[in-house]
C-alpha positions as CSV (number, residue, x, y, z in Angstrom):
1,M,0.0,-0.1,0.0
2,S,1.7,3.4,-1.4
3,Q,1.8,6.0,1.5
4,N,2.6,9.7,1.3
5,V,5.5,10.9,5.1
6,K,6.0,14.3,5.1
7,V,9.4,15.0,6.1
8,E,11.9,17.4,6.2
9,I,15.2,17.8,5.0
10,Y,18.1,20.8,5.9
11,G,15.1,22.8,6.1
12,Q,12.5,21.6,3.6
13,A,9.3,20.1,3.4
14,Y,9.1,17.0,1.7
15,T,6.2,14.7,1.0
16,I,7.7,11.5,0.4
17,G,5.3,8.6,-1.4
18,G,6.5,4.9,-1.5
19,E,6.0,1.3,0.0
20,L,8.4,1.7,2.9
21,P,6.7,2.2,6.3
22,A,6.6,5.9,7.0
23,E,8.7,5.2,10.3
24,Y,11.8,4.1,7.8
25,M,11.5,6.6,5.8
26,R,11.5,9.6,8.2
27,E,14.6,7.9,9.3
28,L,16.2,8.0,5.9
29,A,15.2,11.5,5.9
30,L,16.8,12.2,9.7
31,Y,19.6,10.3,8.0
32,V,20.6,12.4,5.3
33,D,19.4,15.8,7.0
34,G,22.4,14.9,9.3
35,K,24.6,13.7,6.4
36,M,23.6,17.2,5.0
37,R,24.3,19.1,8.0
38,T,27.8,17.5,9.1
39,V,29.1,18.6,5.2
40,A,28.0,21.9,5.6
41,E,29.5,22.0,9.2
42,Q,32.9,20.5,7.6
43,T,33.2,22.9,4.5
44,S,32.1,25.9,5.9
45,M,29.4,25.7,2.6
46,V,26.3,28.0,1.8
47,D,24.8,26.3,-1.3
48,T,22.7,23.9,-0.7
49,Q,22.9,22.0,-3.9
50,K,26.6,21.4,-3.4
51,I,26.0,20.5,0.4
52,A,23.3,17.8,-1.2
53,V,25.7,16.5,-3.6
54,L,28.4,16.3,-1.3
55,A,26.5,14.5,1.3
56,A,25.3,12.1,-1.2
57,L,29.1,11.2,-2.5
58,A,29.4,10.4,1.5
59,I,26.6,8.4,1.3
60,A,27.5,6.3,-1.9
61,D,31.3,5.8,-0.3
62,E,29.4,4.1,2.9
63,L,27.3,2.1,0.6
64,K,30.1,0.7,-1.4
65,S,32.3,0.4,1.5
66,L,29.6,-1.6,3.4
67,R,29.1,-3.8,0.4
68,N,32.7,-4.3,-0.5
69,D,33.1,-5.4,3.2
70,G,29.5,-7.8,3.0
71,G,31.9,-9.1,-0.1
72,R,34.5,-10.0,1.9
73,Y,32.6,-11.5,4.5
74,K,30.7,-13.6,2.0
75,D,33.4,-14.7,1.0
76,Q,34.7,-15.9,4.5
77,L,31.3,-17.8,5.3
78,K,31.5,-19.4,2.2
79,E,35.4,-20.5,3.2
80,Q,33.8,-21.7,6.7
81,A,31.2,-22.9,5.4
82,E,32.9,-25.2,3.1
83,R,35.4,-26.6,6.2
84,C,32.5,-27.7,7.9
85,L,30.9,-29.7,5.1
86,T,34.2,-30.9,4.9
87,L,34.5,-32.2,8.5
88,V,30.9,-33.5,8.5
89,E,31.5,-35.5,5.6
90,R,35.0,-37.2,7.0
91,A,33.1,-37.6,10.5
92,L,30.2,-39.4,8.6
93,K,32.1,-41.7,6.7
94,R,34.2,-43.0,9.9
95,T,31.1,-43.8,11.2
96,E,29.7,-45.7,8.6
């Protein structure tokens, strides 16, 4: 069910529509707002569009880093699962 949620990001009101839960959309808006405020504080920039672009780049960097880390963990988990499977197979052969 699609719903509209009113949020405020960096002093601007937005109505966001979508299938996501309203509280989750509010959390996302707060996160983006926080990133924009951090960028503005760190750069002393006042151009909202530039602040938004830099905040988007910071969020994209976080996402890419998480995906890269997740990929590394996925490979490690796969290796550990294969080792466990080998140990189980060996143990089963010994009990036959």
